[in-house]
N, C-alpha and C positions, 0 to 999 in steps of 0.2 A: 057072423062077421061083424055085425054092429057091436056086439058084446066085446070083441077083442079090440075094436077101435077104441071103444069107451075106456077099457082098461088101460090101454096103452097110452090114451091122452091124460088120464088121470095120474098115471105113473109118472109121466113127463112133467106135468104141472106140479105135482107134489115134490118132485125133484128140484124143479125151479124155484118153488117157494122156499125149500130149505136153503137154497143158495141165497136167496134175498134176504133171508134171516140171519145170514153170516155164519162164518166159520165158528165163532165162539158158541154158537146154539149146540154144536156138536161136541166141541172141546171141553167148555166150561160147564154147561148145564146147569145153569142158574134155575131158581124156582120158576120164573115166568117162562124160561125156555122149555123146562119140562112141561109145564101146563100147555104151552102152545103147541108142542110136538104132540102131546096126547089128543088135543082137541083137533089139530089138522089131520092126523090119522083118522080120527072117527068121522070127521066131515067128509074127508075125500073118499072114505069107502062106503058112504051113504048111497051114491048113485049105482054102486054095483048090485044093490038089493031093491032099487026102486028106479023110477024114471026121472027124478028131479035132478037134472044135471046142471042148467044154468043157475038156480038158486044156489047149488053147491059151489060154483065158482065165485059167486057174489059173497057167500060166507067166508071162503078162503081169503078173498081180497081183503075183507073187512079184518079177518085174523091177522095177516101180514101187516096191514096198516098199524093194528093195535101193538103187535110186537115191536115194530120199529119205533113207534112212540114210547114205549116202555124203554126201549134201549137208549133212546135219547134222554129219557128221564133220570136213567141210572148215571148219567154223566154229571147231574147235579148231586151235591152232598146229601141233601134231604131225600130226593128220590131214591139215591143209592142205598140209603140206610132202611128205607121203607120196602123196597122190592127185594134187596139182597141181604139186609142185616149187616151186622158187624162181625169182625174175628173175634173169635173166643179163645182165650188162652187156657190150655189144657194142663200144661207143665211148666212150672217156673223154678228156675235155679235147681232143676234136678227133682223137684217135687211134684207129685200131682195135685191138682187143685180139685178136689172131690166135687164141690158145689158147681163148678163150671162144667165137670164132665156129667153131672147128673142133668144141668140144664140143657146140655147138648145131646141128651139120650144115648149117651156112649157108656158102655160097660168098660170096666178096666181090661177085661179080655180083649175087647174090640181094640182099645187103645194100644194094648201090648203087641197084639198082631199087626197092626199099623206100624209101629215102631221096628217090628222085626223085619217087615217087608221093605223098610227104607234103610236097613242095614244097621240098626241101632238095638240089639238085644237087651242092652242094660240102660234103665231108665236114668242111672246116675251119669251116663255118659252125654245126656240131652240136657242143654241149658234152658231152651224154650221148645214148647210144641204149641202151634196155633191152629185151630180149626178155621180155615177160611171160609168166606160166604159161599163160594162155589162148591164146598164139600171136601176140599183137599185139606191135608194136615201138613203144614209146613213145619220142618224140623230144623232148629237151629242147634248145633252141637256145641258142647263146652270147648273152650280154646284148645284144651290139651288133646281133643279128639277131633280137631279140624283136619280134613284131608291135607296132606303135603302137596303143595304145587311146585312148579319149576321156579317160580318166582321166590318161595322159601328157601329153595336151595341154590339160589342166584346162578341158575343154568341159563346161559343164552340159547334162545330158540328163535328159529325164523318162522314169522307168520307168513304163512303161504296164502291165506285167504279162504274163501269160500270155494269148494269143489263144485263146478257147474258142468253138468252133463253136456257133451257135445255129440255123442253118439249112442243111441240106445237101440239094442236089438238091430243093429246094421243099418240104422236110419241116422242121417246127419239132422242135429238139432240147429237148424239155422237162426231161430230167435235167440237161442242162448249163446250162440257164436257172436252174435251183434251185441249181446251185453257184455262179453268180454272185450269188446272194441277190435274184433278181428273179422275175417271174412272166411267165407266158405273156401276159397282158393288156398288161404293161408293154413287150414286143416288139411286140405288134400295134399298139399306139399309136405306137411307133417308125416302123413301117412306114407307117401311116396319115399320119403328118406328111410322110414322103417319096412320098405317093401310089403305095404300092407293096402287092403282095399277095404272101404268101409263095411262091406258085407261080411269081412272076416272078423268083424268085432263084435262082441256082444254088448260091452259097456266101455265108454272112454269119457274121461272128464278132464278139465283144465283148471288148475287153482287160479283163483281170480288174481291174486297178487303176484305170484311167481310165474303165471303163464305156463306152468309146466304140465305137459300132456301125459297122462296116465291111461295106460291101455289094458283091457281085459279081453283077450282073443277067445273065439268060439274054440271049444276043443272037440 
């Protein structure tokens, strides 16, 4: 029973630590994020094979403090360059920069694979390809290959705003309704007009600007 409680507490503490480190830790995975995650996982698992519990919590607290410190240091230009590095141009004007590719430890096959996965099978269609510090490759296509938008076609389109969920799996999301500047009574009235009950709905959302209710019923 004690082992189960120990595992549960470490599991919850580790999740809390990842939340404290911020969403960018999971999304961007910078070098110091990766190191922090590896060390946190190693330290957090230590009490599972030993009895050192409180020292582990102290070590995790120090790791979180260091990670937050490094995050603030990257807001400074010098710190950002030291911890993250700088973007590296891989393609310029449709031509591969072989020296930069070699410095980045990328093969031409890997670069071509990345380009294909982003919808650019031909290098000639790419104006610039830049390897970002977070490991992503940003691609800027040539003007002739830029995707056409409604603005290019001069087509008027109504901006309905962000779709905000108001019912999920039959449950009313009251906090989201407040974000829309509406009330629960307003939503219930909308449902009554459609002869519906919230339990009959799998998902419903309201467009932030148009205030239009969209409903997906249960089948």
